[in-house]
Phi, psi and omega in degrees: 000132179279137180235161185223053176280146177280159176304325178295317178297320184286351175287344175276125184302322180295318179291322178298319178292318178301320178299316179298318180293315180300319183289344178277348181280132181248016176061025187292331178085004178302328183296333183294333183289338183245008181274118182297320182290327176293322178296323181281316189262334178067021181251127180304327180286350173255029172241163178302317180299316178296318180292327177298317176299316180296317180293321178301310181297318181295313184287321180295318184294328184074005181275166174295142181298147176265159185303323182294317179298315180299318181302313184287326177288323175300329182284352178287131179282341193057037178286336175070016174299330179296326180289326176293325184277329191298122179282348183260357178072032178294124182273074184301326184301308181292330178293311182290328175298317178296318180296322179293321177295321177298316179295316181300323182282327194240358182243129179266105180287161171305151187302325181294321177296315180299319182294316182293318180294320177294320178299313180297317180292333181277330187263305193299321182285000185237106187306319182294315177298320182295320178298318178296321178295321178296321177297316178298320179294323178298317179292322185272358184306317180298341183252014184302323182296342181273349181290140188284338186249129180300334179290321177293321178297320179297320181297316182292317184288334182279343182297139180294151180285334178241133179258117184292155178292158176296139180263122176284344178293340181269358176292155177303122183183177174241123176264110186290152175292150173271120183082208182293133179283123181256334180211155172240119192234136170269141180245121171277113185282339177083198184226287183300321181298327180297329179274325186275320182202079178294345179298339180293310178294324177300316179296318180297317180298312181301312184295317179295320177301313182295333180273002175100018179255137169273127185249119184251131176247100185292150175284143174095000179276166179197213179300139182289343181107355186296315186298315179284327180299317182289346175263008177082006182273078191296315183296318179295317180298317180294321179296318179293316180298317182297322178299319178290318179303315180295320181296314182285327178295322178295319178292321180294325178290327179294314174202127189304140175264141175278336181194159168246112186262152179227134179261352173252111189295334175298321176290320182300322178298321179287319179303314181294344181253010180306322181301319179288317183298322185256017178300137179083003178256167177299341181264009189299317181296314178294325180295320177298315183292315181289323177297325179293338177275349184297133178216143166292150183302328181289332177295319180288318179300324178296325179287333182280355171056064176297148181292152178280135182251156177298149179294139177238158185276064178228121182258127183247129170266117183263121174262118180273106181301142181303319181295338179271309185281325180262317183288317183253349183059037175257104185238324189277317191301312183299316181293318180297320179294318179296318179292323178295329179280002174099003182273147171273124188247130175241140175247136189282164171298142181065038184297341181281350185272147184287149177276349178099001180286290170052057179070248179262006186300317182291347175267327182268335179231063190296329182290311179295316180298321179298318179294317178296321178296318179295318179296316181295316179300320181296318180290327177290317179296330181295342177277359180051057182272169169274330184207147175257133185234141176211166183250023181215131184299323180298317178296319180297319179292317182294311182288322180300333178278356183242004181216156175266355178287150176291146176234146175204164180284148179309315185288333175294317180292320179294319179300318179297315182299327183259026169111359179276179180288157178293132174301140185302327182290347183260005177302131178096353176238167178060029178295143179088353178287135178273102180241044176296156181309131184247002173260165185294329181265153184290159178293151179288000000 
């Protein structure tokens, strides 16, 4: 793609990178075939190729964004399926992130949009605030239909009916390995997941301990920066990322970490990109180093070589979260681990397509997200599973609201198979299954 940025514009590192990305696009259109919003809306401007043209025009002109451009860029899920498909290696992710920051800085949204986005940025990255918000949504659920904005109605209706207790396992501490220590791992506990389902990190800790890993939860960590970053709030995202980088770098300096694991794949994609996010800042070197240690929990479990278990009559429908399969390119490990644990695994038709969660997308674009969620739930149900499994809390919430089948995190199911407690969502199914501890050391 030919571009026409001025030398003055190209002196800005973000614009210079955007120019490089734009020039790598050859307009082939392969991305349109795998874009979920294009499949739903059928509008070229709601495809990656269309949005690339809009971003090019917006950035080249130097003018304030117009409402139509903002609408189509807001509709992008950042699922990154286009990057998996693109034969030219267009780094769409960094391009759309730059465009969102540009919009956030230069476009005055309607007051209702500004208020909702500010509310989400203030609440979601902070577990205590999020818990209070969930409590308020629980109380207000009967009156959701009276709310004037469909986004507010979506927020209230999506809130879980039961709010889990705070997990003390996620407090700053060291969980020792059972038996000989094989790895020393830092755990990013996250933010929204801590309020919605702390059992996921608890399961990961138990399983890793039994497999010989010491799990360290450093003091001073918090939200990885993903939620605010995807809304274009660059300064907030960088501040959150830098806080985590410093927390893990201090722990790594005390005694080296073999990995920094993440159980929410949306967060993991951002952790692995900390070096890019914090480039040019005082934390850039540490961010590169800590980002290079970032791993999805299934990547580490695959290295720990869990024992193979006998096959059991339990069928699992595996949903590959976009942030895992497209953002991190982790596709083999989760399925291989589930099969190694004895589960029969089915993958749905259109497995590359997004479920519509996408961070705050299902809250800001509830109609499009709702349609994508219904489609994803239908394809998963078509595999006739006993349980639906995914590696991202957002996907679990989104799909769980569209199906009556039980849903749980990959690591929760693996922990159960290797001697941990039954995930709460699986009560009433798989009765009679022999899931006694299968590792040499006892369950936590």
